[in-house]
C-alpha positions as CSV (number, residue, x, y, z in Angstrom):
1,M,-5.0,0.2,10.5
2,T,-3.1,3.5,10.5
3,V,-2.3,5.6,7.0
4,D,0.6,7.9,7.6
5,G,3.6,8.6,6.1
6,N,6.0,7.0,9.2
7,D,8.3,4.2,8.7
8,R,8.0,2.0,12.0
9,G,8.2,-1.8,13.3
10,G,5.1,-3.5,12.0
11,S,4.7,-1.6,9.3
12,F,5.1,-1.5,5.8
13,A,5.1,1.5,2.8
14,L,2.2,0.7,0.0
15,V,4.6,3.5,-2.2
16,A,8.0,4.3,-0.7
17,P,11.2,6.0,-3.4
18,G,11.9,2.9,-5.3
19,K,9.6,0.7,-4.4
20,T,5.6,0.1,-4.4
21,A,3.9,-3.0,-3.4
22,T,2.0,-5.4,-5.9
23,L,-1.4,-6.8,-5.6
24,V,-1.2,-10.5,-6.3
25,Y,-4.6,-12.6,-7.1
26,D,-5.2,-16.0,-8.7
27,A,-7.3,-15.1,-11.8
28,S,-7.9,-18.8,-12.7
29,S,-9.5,-18.9,-8.9
30,D,-10.7,-15.5,-8.1
31,G,-11.9,-14.3,-11.0
32,E,-12.9,-10.7,-12.3
33,V,-14.7,-9.8,-8.8
34,V,-10.8,-10.1,-7.2
35,G,-9.5,-8.4,-10.0
36,A,-11.7,-5.3,-10.3
37,A,-11.5,-5.0,-6.2
38,A,-7.6,-4.7,-6.7
39,E,-7.7,-2.4,-9.6
40,M,-9.8,-0.2,-7.5
41,F,-7.6,-0.3,-4.2
42,S,-4.8,0.2,-7.1
43,G,-6.3,3.5,-8.4
44,D,-7.3,4.9,-4.5
45,V,-3.7,4.0,-3.7
46,K,-2.7,6.9,-6.9
47,L,-5.5,9.0,-5.5
48,I,-3.8,9.6,-2.3
49,T,-0.2,9.2,-3.3
50,G,0.2,9.6,-7.2
51,T,1.4,6.3,-7.6
52,P,-0.6,3.1,-8.4
53,L,0.2,-0.3,-7.4
54,A,1.0,-2.6,-9.5
55,I,-1.0,-5.6,-9.7
56,A,-0.1,-9.3,-10.7
57,T,-1.4,-12.7,-11.2
58,S,1.4,-14.4,-10.4
59,W,4.6,-14.2,-8.4
60,D,6.9,-13.4,-11.1
61,G,9.2,-10.5,-9.9
62,V,7.4,-9.7,-7.3
63,T,9.2,-8.5,-4.3
64,L,7.0,-6.6,-2.1
65,P,3.2,-8.3,-2.1
66,I,-0.1,-7.8,-1.2
67,V,-2.4,-10.9,-1.3
68,A,-5.8,-10.4,-2.9
69,G,-8.6,-13.1,-2.8
70,T,-11.5,-15.0,-1.9
71,G,-11.0,-16.8,1.6
72,G,-10.7,-20.8,1.0
73,Q,-9.3,-20.7,-2.2
74,V,-5.9,-21.5,-2.8
75,G,-3.9,-21.0,-6.3
76,V,-1.8,-17.8,-5.9
77,Y,-1.6,-18.1,-1.9
78,R,1.0,-21.1,-2.2
79,R,4.1,-18.4,-2.8
80,P,7.4,-19.6,-3.8
81,R,10.2,-19.3,-0.8
82,L,12.1,-17.1,-2.9
83,G,15.6,-18.0,-1.8
84,R,14.6,-18.0,2.1
């Protein structure tokens, strides 16, 4: 993984003008550990960019998701198709 300010094929911005990624996790199956990790990662992104990532426990209103969780769990990972 490379972290830089360039937009190129196969990449996406965590934070860009007018859009910020959202960390999505299933609080009912992943619990406090994944929530704490999401908070820490969001804080790290804020230290670098000045903007924290949003954190959500459902897909409602999420347009640029980063799924966080425990391998083998389902729940939040079954994302709706959102018009595709």
